[in-house]
N, C-alpha and C positions, 0 to 999 in steps of 0.2 A: 570537606567532602559530606555527600548527602547521605544522611543516616539510613535511608532504605537500601543503598548501594551496599553497604556493609553487611547489613542483613542478608541481603540476597546473595553476596558474594560466599557466604559461609552455608546458606542452604543449598546454593548452586552446587558446591564441591559435594556435599552430602547426597543430593537427590538428582541432578541433572543426568546423570550417568544410570539412573536407576529404571528399569523396564517399566512399562506402563503398568502391566498386570501385577508387578513386585510392589509397586508403590500404593496400591489399593490395601495394601497389609503392611504399609510403612509404620505403623503404630508398634506392632510386634518386632519389627526388624530393628527399629531404632530406639525402642524403649519410650518412645513418646505416648502419652496417655490422652486420648480424647476428652476425658473428664476434667483434665487439668486446664486451667486459664491460660497459663504459659504455654502450654503445648498445643492449645487451639491456635494462639497466635502463631507459633513456628508452622503449623499446617497453613494458614493464611499466607506468611512468608514464602512457603513451598510453592503455593499456587502462582504467586508472583514472579518467583524464579522461572516458571516455565516460559515467560514472555522472552525470556533471554536466550532460551534453548532453541535458536533460530536457524542454526547451520542447515540442517535438512529442509527448513522451510524455503529459503531462497525465494521471496516474493518477486524479485526482479525477474527471475525467469518464468514466473506465471503471469505476471501483470504488464510486462514490457516486451520481452522476447518474443511472445506469442503475438504481439501487436505490430503496428507499424511504427513504431518507436524506437526498436532497438534490434540490434544483431546480438547473437550469442556471444562473440567474440572468443577470445581464448586461442590455443594453438592450431585448431582445425575443426573439422567436423567430428572427428573422434575424441576430442578432449571435451567432454560433456556430452556424450552421444545422445542421452535421454532429450536434453536441451535442444539439440540440434532438431532431432525428429519432431519434437512439438513446435519449434520455429517453422520448419518447413511443412508441417503437415503430413508428413510420410513416414512411413516404416515405424508407426507407434503400435508398441504392443502393450497389453495390459498388465504385464509383470515387471514392467519397469520398476526399479527401487525407489527412485525419487518421489513418486506419488504416494507411494507406500509409507515412505518417511515421514512426508507432510501429514498424511493421515494420522500416523503413530503419534508424531509430536503434539499435534492438537488434542488427540484423546487424553494423551498423558496431562495436558494442562486441564482439561474437563475432569478427569479424574481426581486429580488434587483439590481442584474447586469443590467437587462433590464430597471429597474427604473432609475438607475444612468445614464446609456447612453442616456436614453429619456432626462433627466435633464441636461445633458453635450451638447446635440444636440441643446438645446435653446440658448446655450451660444456662444459668439465669443472667439476666442483667445486672443483679446484685454481685454476682460472682465475677462477671466480665462485663463491665460498664460500656465497652466497645462493642458490646456484641451484634447489634443491629447494623451499625455502620460496617464491620467485617462482613456480615451477611450479605450487604448490598455491594461489597467490593467484589466478593466471589462471585456473585451473579453477574455483575459486571465483567469481570475476567471470563467466565464461562460463556457469555453472550458472545464475547469477543473471539474466542476460540471456535464457538459454532460458526460464527460470520465468516470467518476464514475458510471452514470447511464447506460451506454453503455455497459461496462464489465460485469455489473450484470444482467441486463435485455434484453440487446440486440436490441429490438424493443420498442422505446420512442418517443412520440411526441415531435417535435422541434419547438420552440416558439423563436423569438428573439424581438428587441426592435421596429421592423417596423410592427409587427402585432398587431392589435387593440385587447384589451381585450375582446371585445364583440365577437371575432371570435374564442377565445380560444375553445369553446365547439365543435367547427367543425373539429379540427385537430386531426387526426387519429395517432396512435403510429407506423402505416405501411404507412404512407402517402409518406415517403421518404424508399428507398432501403438501405440495409446494406452499401453499398458503398457510396450513396449520404449522408448517415447520418455521415460517418466518415467524407466526405468532408466537412460538415458543421463545425463539431469540428475542423479540420484542418484549416479552414478558420479564425477561430478565432484566433488560436495561430499563424497563419501567420501574420494577422494584429498586434497582440502583438509583433512577432518579427521584423516587419518591423517599429515599433513605439515606442519601450521602449529603455530606456537609457541602457548602459551597466551596470551602476551602480546607485543605488538609494540612495537618502538622507537618507530615513527611512528604518530600517531593517524590514523584512517581505514583503515589496512590491515587486511584481514580476518585474524582469528585462529581458533583452533581450535573456539571455542564459537560464534562467528558460523556456522562451518561446520556443527556441529552442530545448530544451530537451524535452520538452512536444509535440513539432512537431515531434520529431524523434519517440518519444512513440506512439503518434497516428499513424503514418505512419507505424509503425512496426506491429501493431494489424491490420491495415487495409491489409498489404500485404498477409496476410493469408486468403485468400479468403475462405469463407465458403456458403454452401447451406442452404436451409431453414431446415435441420435436424443437423445444426451445425457442419457438416463435413468438414474439411478442403479439399477442391478440387484442389487448385493451390496456390502458392506463386508468387506473382507479384513483378519482377524485377525492374520496375520503383519505385514502393514504397520503395523498400528495397534500391535503389540508393538514395531517399531522406532521409531515416534514415542515411546513411553514410553521405551526405551532413550536415544534421543539427547536428550531433553528432561531426562532424568535427569543425562546429562554437562553440561548448562548448568547444570542447579541445584545441582551439586557445586562450581561456579566460584564468583567473586567478586561475579558479577552478581546484582543483586536487584532488588527493586522500590523507587523513590524513596519516600521518606516522605510526600510529597505530590503526588498524582496531576499537578498542574499544573506541576510541575517540569520534567517531560517536554517542555514546550512553550514554555520560555523560554530564550533566547541564553546567559544567565548560568550555566545548569545543564547546557549542552550536554556530549555525553561522559560524563554521569553514568553510575551504576551499573545504571541500566535501559537505558541504550542498547548493544544488542548488536552492531548494524551500522547505521551511519549514512553519508549521503554528506555530504561535508564541504564545506560553502560556504565562502565568504569574501569580505571586502570589500577589504581592502587588501594585495593580493599584488603588486602592480607592474603589473597590466593595465588597460585602459581602464575596465572596469566591474566588474573583479572576478569571481570566480566566484559568482554570485548565484542564487538559486533562482528561475528564470525558469520552471519548471513551475506554481508556485503563485501567481505575482505577479498574477494576474487577479483572484484571492478578496480583494483588499484594498477594504473598503467605499468606496463612492462618496464618503462625506462624509471620507474621509481622503486618497483620490487617485483609484484607477480599478481595478477595474472591476465590481466588485461580482458576481462569479461565484460559484459552488460555495455556494448558499444552503441551510443547513439546512430540511428541510421541517418542516411543522406536526406531520406524524405522527412524525417523529424526536424532536421536542420534548416531544409528549405521550408518547412511550414511557419518558421519564425520570419520570413521575410515580409516585409511590410511594403504598401503602395500607398503613400500620402498618409502613413501611420497605422493604416488598417490591413488586418489579413487578407491575403491575396485570393479572395473569392469573390463571384458577383453574381448577381439573379437577373434573370431576364424572363419575364412573363412567369414568374412562379420556378423556374427551372434554374438551379445552381450550377454553377460552373467553377472549377479551380485551376488556376494557372501556375499555381505557387512552384510545382514540381517539375516544370518543362525545364528550366535552367537551374543549375545548381547554384547554392548560395556562395558569395565571395566577399571578403572584407569590403570591398567597395561598394558593395549594396547595402540598402537599409534594412535593418533588422530589429525586432523587439528586443529591448534591453535584458529579457529573461533569457534569451539565448546564451548570453556570456556567462550567466550565473549556474547554467545547465549543462553546457558542453565545453569540452577543453578543445580548443583550436589551435593548430601550429602557428607560433609566433606570438601568441597571447599569452598574458599573465597567468599562470596555474594557481587557482584558489587565490586570486587577487595579490599575488607576490609579483612584483615587477622584475624581482632578481631571478625569477624561476619561470622562465617562458616554456611553455609545452611546445615539443619539438615531434615531428613526424617520426623520427628515429625512436620515439617512446611506444611506438604501437607494435605489438608482437608479430600481428599477421596482416599488415595493410592491405596486400592484395587480395585478401578474402573479406576482412571486416572494416576496411576504410581506416580513416586517419583521425577520427574522432575518438574522446574518452569521457565517460561520465564523471561530474564533478560533484553533483550534490551529496553524494554518500562518501565521498573521500575528503581528505583533509591535506593542509600544507605539512610536507614532510617534516619541516622544522617544529611541528607541534610536538609537545611531550604526550600527547594522546596518541601519536602515532607509532604503533610499537611492532618491532622486529620479531617475528616468531618463524625464523629462516625455514624455508625459502618464503613464506608468505609474510605479509604485512597486515595489520588490522588496526583499528583504532577505537576510542572510547567514546566517540561522540554520540549524543541520544540519536535516536531513530523516531521522528515524530510519526506518529499513526494518524491524528486527525490535526490538521491546522485549521485556524480560524477561517483561513481563504476558501476551505472545502464548506464549512458551514454557509458563507456567504453563497457560493456557488450552487450548492444542494437547494438553498432557499430559491434563487433565482430559477433553477430547473424546475423545480416545482410550481411557481408561479407562472412560468410560460406555458406549462401544461395546463394550467387551469384557466388558460385564456385570460391571464391578468400581465401581460409581457411588459405593459408599461410601468410595472412596479419592479420588474427584473432589470430594466435599463440602468438605473443609478447603481444596483448592486454589480452589474457587470463593469460598469464604469468605475465603481470604487477599486476593483481589482485591477483595471488597465491604468488607473492613476497612479495606482502603487509602482507598476511596472515601469511607468514614465519617471516616476521619482528615483527610481532605481538604477538609473543610466550612469551616474558619475561617483557615487560615494565611496566605494569600496578600492577603486582603482584610480590614482592620480593621472596615469598616463603621461608621465614626463615627457616621454618621448612622443610627439603628437602622430608620428607615423605609425603608432602601435594602435591608436584610438579607433575604434570600428566605429561605422556609421550606425546610430541608434535611434529608432523612430517608432513612437506609438502614440496613437491619437484615441480620443474617447468618441463612442458612438453618438452622433446627433441626429436625432429623427429629423428627416426633411431638409437636412444639411448635407450629409455624407452617406446616408442609409434611410431606408424606409422601414421604421421599426413596427413590422407586424410579428404575427406569432411565427410564421416561417422563417422569416429572418433571425429573429431572436433566438429561436431554437438552433439555428446553425452557427450564430455567433457563441452562443453558449457552449456548444460542443467543441468549437473552435479554443474558446477560451480555457476550457477544462484541459484541452491538450497542451497548450502553452504553459499553463500554470503548474500543472503536475507531471509534466514531462520526466521522465526516469525516476518516477515515485511510485512505481509498481502498481498503477490504477487503470491504465488506458485499455488494456484488453478487456476488463471486468465493467468499464463504461460501455465498450461497443457492444458486449452481449446484452448489457442491460437495456440499451436503446435498440437491440434488434437488428442492429446492422453490421454485426461482425462480417459476414461473408462478403457483402457488399464491399465494404472498405478494404479488408483484407486480399481479396483477389484483385481488385484494382491497383493494390500496392505491390504485389507480387508481380502482376503486368508490367509495371514501370521499372521494378528492381532487378528484373532479370538482365537488363542492360547492363546493371551495375555490379550484380553480384551473381556470378556463374553458378554458385552452390544453391541459388534460389530457383535455378531453371525448371526446376520440377515441382517446385512449392505450390502448394493450393491449400485453400480452406474448404473443408467440405461442410455445407450446411447441413443442419440436422444433426451433427455428430461433434465437429471440434469445438463448440461452444463451451462444452464441459470436458473434465478428464475422466476418462472411466474409472470406475469402482476398481481399486488394486486388486488383481486376481488372488494375490495373498490373502486379502481380507475376505473375499468371498469364500475361500477355503477354509479360513479360521472359522467361518461362521455355518460352515457345512450347509452352504447355498441358500442360507436364511436371506442373505444380502442379494439383490438383484442387479444387473448390470445395466449401466445407463443406455438409453435410446441410441441406436447408431452403433455401439460398440458389441452388440450382442453377437 
């Protein structure tokens, strides 16, 4: 068992239920002394424990359900009503508890990182030889928590370890401009990159390449300059060059693509070469329930337990269809058209192999187990949310990592936050926007080649009638496409959708590109015929790109915090 999992299990029991404000005074409560090296290490472990405090974060709700990739699922509209409102873009109020819980959890993590940094700053390297490494880890974690806040809320208060707690009430969420806030996040990841080792002794600790990957990600988001109405007004070349620089650092490392796409979503392959940074969940660590993944446990199909949330949309499934191995879009005189969503996917049609690693489909092996075929009867409310289920965050129920917490079921499989595939496609995206699309072609084809190699490895399909038609081809300039900047941009965005489907990133990609309103309203137009609950769904431009600042937080700040544009 991984050493850091035991550490975090103990810390988690002590601290995960502690309120954020209380944790600021954790030394007094628990007897920890910031000036003692051993206690400074415990402060650092407490910050890592915040990664696992994910139940109120539910990235699937914010990154997938608000996009064209997923339906909320569950029992009906009132089962997760907040998520229903955000999925449909209707009846959203600023006092919903879920965004406030997300805000609270991230700031708890930030406060723990700041507390650890204050403790480390009191020690010399002679007293604590790992001082600089731990400082870098804490700044990496702080950057991560701020990143999650930034992409959801846009305008957030920034607090680091140098700011006295008595000054917190005076700090506004609009004290920093959009670019200045990204720069603060980037500073943390840069310090981490400069001071972390290439490899850590304990699995789960951030290393130099995780910091480089996050640096690239932060620069990529920053590059798409937005005005106050969330519209993309320009794309900054200097930031894009930083993306190329830091993805290059990761690509020089020992990280790489798994030989099979599905390995990324199996517990027996966790911490593999594609996992650049992951949350280390566990089962047998001496605590009552273990450090299980409670953020995704609601996605278990009803036929295996509870509660059948996070359901792949028909639109997403159709996007995996192929024509001669390529995605179903075409260009005519610079105008792109899509025909993938006209007819629904069926097993007789060719599809990208990644579909069968991503979506559970009636009659096909569930999590590669030929003795366990997914059935329509496993769906909780198929009339409302369809007949598909999400695979990536789920495990084979025969795995000892699958834990019954009646009526719920959770698992201890790691959750990968950054895959090497993301590094490759971030680099490709930056190169395309820098008018270097020819350099992006082999990168995208590298991802597609791995998809091609992932067609037959994990399931034998001893019954040939079970085997779906799988087909994926590489892009060949002048043969099956004209690889110019416009085509490359379209291909890159499609590739990201297929590669990271149901991994909680789709909506944030759409907002970064400045096309969320266009994509989502087109999606709603077609989905209304399939899903009656989406009849009134709408994406309101200059509003729905970001979640409103929780009114609870504005109240706590005594109106120092300002509400986001469109929500006032």
